[in-house]
FIDRENRO-275433 format. One line per field, with one value per residue (C-alpha): residue number from 1; x, z, y. Coordinates in steps of 0.5 Angstrom, whole numbers. Each point is the difference from the previous one (the first is absolute). Example, Ala and Ser with C-alpha at 12.3 -4.5 7.8 and 13.67 -1.06 7.14 Angstrom:
REM residues 2
segu: 1, 2
east: 25, 2
up: 16, -2
north: -9, 7
END
This chain:
REM residues 376
segu: 1, 2, 3, 4, 5, 6, 7, 8, 9, 10, 11, 12, 13, 14, 15, 16, 17, 18, 19, 20, 21, 22, 23, 24, 25, 26, 27, 28, 29, 30, 31, 32, 33, 34, 35, 36, 37, 38, 39, 40, 41, 42, 43, 44, 45, 46, 47, 48, 49, 50, 51, 52, 53, 54, 55, 56, 57, 58, 59, 60, 61, 62, 63, 64, 65, 66, 67, 68, 69, 70, 71, 72, 73, 74, 75, 76, 77, 78, 79, 80, 81, 82, 83, 84, 85, 86, 87, 88, 89, 90, 91, 92, 93, 94, 95, 96, 97, 98, 99, 100, 101, 102, 103, 104, 105, 106, 107, 108, 109, 110, 111, 112, 113, 114, 115, 116, 117, 118, 119, 120, 121, 122, 123, 124, 125, 126, 127, 128, 129, 130, 131, 132, 133, 134, 135, 136, 137, 138, 139, 140, 141, 142, 143, 144, 145, 146, 147, 148, 149, 150, 151, 152, 153, 154, 155, 156, 157, 158, 159, 160, 161, 162, 163, 164, 165, 166, 167, 168, 169, 170, 171, 172, 173, 174, 175, 176, 177, 178, 179, 180, 181, 182, 183, 184, 185, 186, 187, 188, 189, 190, 191, 192, 193, 194, 195, 196, 197, 198, 199, 200, 201, 202, 203, 204, 205, 206, 207, 208, 209, 210, 211, 212, 213, 214, 215, 216, 217, 218, 219, 220, 221, 222, 223, 224, 225, 226, 227, 228, 229, 230, 231, 232, 233, 234, 235, 236, 237, 238, 239, 240, 241, 242, 243, 244, 245, 246, 247, 248, 249, 250, 251, 252, 253, 254, 255, 256, 257, 258, 259, 260, 261, 262, 263, 264, 265, 266, 267, 268, 269, 270, 271, 272, 273, 274, 275, 276, 277, 278, 279, 280, 281, 282, 283, 284, 285, 286, 287, 288, 289, 290, 291, 292, 293, 294, 295, 296, 297, 298, 299, 300, 301, 302, 303, 304, 305, 306, 307, 308, 309, 310, 311, 312, 313, 314, 315, 316, 317, 318, 319, 320, 321, 322, 323, 324, 325, 326, 327, 328, 329, 330, 331, 332, 333, 334, 335, 336, 337, 338, 339, 340, 341, 342, 343, 344, 345, 346, 347, 348, 349, 350, 351, 352, 353, 354, 355, 356, 357, 358, 359, 360, 361, 362, 363, 364, 365, 366, 367, 368, 369, 370, 371, 372, 373, 374, 375, 376
east: 113, 3, 6, 4, 6, 4, -2, 5, -1, 6, -1, 4, -2, 1, -1, 7, 3, -3, 6, 3, -4, -3, 5, -1, -8, 1, 4, -4, -6, 3, 1, -7, -1, -6, 4, -4, 3, -3, 3, -3, -3, 5, 2, 5, -6, -4, 6, 1, -7, -1, 6, 3, -7, 0, -6, 1, -3, 1, 0, 2, 5, 4, 8, 0, -4, -7, -5, -6, 2, 4, -6, -4, 5, 0, -8, 1, 6, -5, -5, 5, 3, -7, -2, 7, 1, 7, 5, 6, 0, 7, 1, 6, 1, -2, -7, -2, 3, -3, -7, 0, 3, -5, -6, 3, 0, -7, -2, 4, 4, 5, 6, 2, 7, 3, 6, 4, 4, 2, -1, -1, 0, 7, 2, -6, -1, -5, -8, 1, 5, -5, -5, 4, 2, -7, -2, 5, -1, -7, 1, 5, -5, -5, 4, 2, 6, 5, 5, 5, 3, 7, 4, 1, -8, 0, 4, -3, -7, 3, 4, -5, -5, -5, -1, 3, -3, 5, 2, 3, 4, -1, 7, 5, -6, -4, -7, 1, 7, 4, -2, 8, -2, -3, 5, 6, 6, 1, -6, 2, 6, 3, -2, 3, 7, 5, 4, -5, -1, -8, -3, -8, -5, -7, -6, -5, 4, -2, 4, 0, 3, 6, 0, 2, 6, 2, -1, 5, 5, 0, 1, 6, 2, -1, 4, 6, -1, -4, 0, -6, -7, -7, -6, -6, -6, -7, -5, 0, -5, -1, -6, 2, 8, 3, 8, 2, 0, 8, 0, -5, 4, 6, -3, -3, 6, 5, 1, 4, -7, -5, -7, -3, -7, -2, 2, -4, 2, 6, 1, 1, 5, 4, 1, 3, 4, 3, 2, 6, -3, -7, -1, -6, 1, -7, -1, -5, -2, -4, 4, 2, -1, 4, 6, -1, -1, 6, 4, -3, 2, 7, 1, 3, -4, 1, -5, -2, 0, -7, -5, 0, 6, 5, -4, 2, 7, 6, 5, 6, -3, -6, 0, 2, -5, 0, -4, -6, -1, 8, 2, 7, 0, -4, 5, 6, -3, -2, 7, 3, -5, 3, 7, 1, 0, 2, -5, -6, 2, -1, -6, -3, 2, -3, -7, -4, 2, -2, -7, -1, 2, -5, -5, -2, -7, -2, 4, -4, -7, 2, 1, -7, -3, 3, -2, -7, 0, 4, -6, -6
up: 313, 2, -3, -2, 5, -5, -7, -4, -7, -4, -6, -6, -6, -6, 1, -2, 6, 4, -1, 5, 6, -2, 4, 6, 0, -1, 6, 4, -2, 3, 7, 0, -3, -5, -6, -5, -7, -3, -7, -7, -4, -3, -1, 6, 4, -3, 1, 8, 1, -4, 1, 7, 3, 2, 1, -6, -1, -7, 0, -6, 1, -5, 1, -3, 3, -2, 4, -2, 0, 6, 4, -3, 3, 7, 0, -1, 5, 5, -1, 0, 7, 3, -2, 1, 7, 0, 6, -5, -7, -3, -6, -5, -7, 0, -3, 5, 6, -1, -1, 5, 5, -1, 0, 6, 4, -2, 2, 7, -2, 7, -4, -6, -3, -7, -3, -4, -5, -4, -1, -6, 2, 2, -8, -2, -1, 0, 1, -1, 6, 4, -1, 1, 7, 2, -2, 4, 6, 0, 0, 6, 4, -1, 2, 7, -2, -6, -2, -5, -4, 1, 4, -6, -1, 8, -1, -6, 4, 6, -4, -5, 6, -2, 7, 7, 2, 3, -6, 0, -5, 1, 0, -5, -5, -6, 0, -3, 1, -4, -1, 0, -2, -6, -1, 0, -6, 2, -3, -7, -5, -4, -7, -2, -4, 6, -4, -1, 7, 1, 3, 2, 2, 2, 0, -4, -6, 2, 1, 8, 0, -3, -6, -4, 4, 0, -8, 0, 4, -3, -7, 2, 4, -6, -5, 5, 2, -5, 4, 4, -1, 3, 2, 1, 3, 0, -4, -3, 3, -6, 3, 7, 0, -6, -2, -4, -8, 0, 6, -4, -7, 4, 3, -7, -4, 5, -1, 7, 4, 0, 2, 1, 3, 7, 3, 5, 5, -1, -7, 4, 5, -6, -2, 6, 0, -7, 2, 3, 4, 1, -1, 3, -2, 2, 2, 6, 3, 7, 1, -7, 0, -6, 4, 5, -5, -4, 7, 2, -7, 2, -5, 2, -1, -3, 3, 1, 7, 1, 5, 1, -5, 5, 5, -3, -3, 4, -4, -2, 4, -4, -6, -2, 1, -5, 0, -4, -7, -1, -6, 1, 7, -2, -6, 5, 5, -6, -2, 7, 0, -6, 1, 8, 0, 8, 2, -4, 3, 7, -2, -3, 6, 5, -4, 1, 8, 1, -3, 4, 6, 0, -5, 0, -1, 6, 4, -3, 1, 7, 1, -3, 4, 7, -2, 0, 6, 4, -3, 1
north: 128, -7, -2, -6, 1, -5, 3, 3, 3, 1, 5, 1, 4, -5, -8, -1, 3, -5, -4, 4, -2, -7, -4, 4, 0, -8, 0, 4, -4, -6, 4, 1, 7, 2, 2, 4, 3, 6, 3, 1, -6, -4, -7, 0, 2, -6, -5, 2, -1, -6, -4, 3, 0, 8, 4, 5, 7, 4, 7, 3, 6, 4, 0, 7, 6, 0, 4, -3, -7, 1, 3, -6, -5, 4, -1, -8, -1, 4, -6, -5, 2, 1, -7, -4, 4, -1, 1, 2, 3, -1, 4, 0, 3, 8, 0, -6, 4, 6, -3, -5, 4, 6, -6, -3, 6, 2, -7, 1, -7, 0, -2, 3, -1, 2, -2, 4, -4, 6, 8, 3, 8, 0, 0, 4, 7, 6, -2, -7, 0, 4, -5, -6, 3, 2, -7, -4, 5, -1, -8, 1, 5, -6, -6, -2, -3, 1, -5, 3, -6, 3, 5, 5, 0, 1, 6, 3, 0, 3, 5, 2, 2, -6, -3, 1, -6, -6, -4, -7, -4, -7, -4, 3, 2, -3, -3, -7, -2, -5, -8, -2, -7, 2, 6, -4, -1, -7, -2, 3, -1, 6, 0, 6, 2, 0, 5, 5, 4, 1, 5, -1, 5, -3, 5, 5, 3, 7, 6, 1, -7, 3, -3, 6, 0, -7, -1, 6, -2, -7, 2, 4, -6, -5, 5, -1, -7, -4, -7, 3, -1, 4, -4, 4, -5, 4, 3, 7, 5, 5, 4, 1, 1, -1, -1, 6, -1, -1, -5, -4, 0, -2, -6, -2, 1, -2, -8, 0, 2, -5, 3, -7, 2, -3, -6, -4, -6, -4, 4, 6, -4, -2, 7, 1, -6, 2, 7, 3, 6, 3, 7, 4, 8, 2, 7, -2, -7, -2, -7, -3, -7, -1, 2, -5, -6, 2, 0, -7, -3, 2, 6, 7, 6, 7, 4, 8, 3, 0, -3, -7, -2, 3, -4, -6, 2, 2, 3, -4, -6, -3, 5, 7, 6, 6, 7, -1, 4, 0, -4, 1, -3, -6, -1, 0, -5, -4, 0, -1, -6, -3, 1, 0, -8, 0, 5, -3, -7, 3, 3, -6, -5, 5, 1, -6, -1, 8, -1, -7, 3, 6, -1, -8, 0, -4, 5, 6, -3, -2, 8, 1, -5, 2, 8, -2, -4, 6, 5, -4
END
């Protein structure tokens, strides 16, 4: 089989995830590489083809386990790889990883890369945990190169026995980086009440994001300090991992809690500007972009001691780190952020500089491009 030595296929499960690799694809195309996008059908894939001029291939993939549909996706992926004859297949997100790495191995693609942006099995139990671990093992077994998004993910893959292959975190971690010009508090005016201390969370309003503990901690804090507010930016997901009934009632009935729904673009950045502290009490993450964004906007953060978050936040330097699933520890951290002006100002002053020095977008993209050159 004659291969195009410069052809690289980037694959993700759903087209919304193409945003993680679009700018790198544009830069590498300008350098002479033949970049191809493969993902499920959707408007983002159409946009990449119609507006950016990329060769795009639609292969339907389910995010959740579906043996029949997964086998159909694998068969279609085999056909795509046989037709395209790439030198490199680089997958990201779990389902695309398993399907693409198996298909690339079967079609003898020379360079098979998978990026792990996060792991689900460390917080799963029983049969589900075993299936998820087996899936990641299979992905790594078929890959020639494994990229963990951060050191925590690398440690879990290694310590969990998923792979013994050499792994490399690119730069300081993260797959996307932060556009520091766009994420700049200097672009905005503060519009909130200066007398009300505002905590903000950005993400899915679900159990494993720590929303139950966050609301419990805030209600206790607000009972003692009435000049406080909690803003929850994001959608509920009632079918996948709903918050408890008690939490939902507290959100609905407490005037100091504002569940404002999702925000995008400058509307989202305004939410960061109108806050005093960012809170991400998640149970698990790969490398949370919202913690990066909040830091870039000059916010100190309270995060849980989990992968990704503890690689962005240094305790007492640009935020506070607390145990996950611990509402009391979260309450204590939130009260300290509220009352300890000196410590908060130190963390606030460090926040943006620390993100800029490690996760600025062009630096993150440069690390990825240099890695391609190294292994090709």
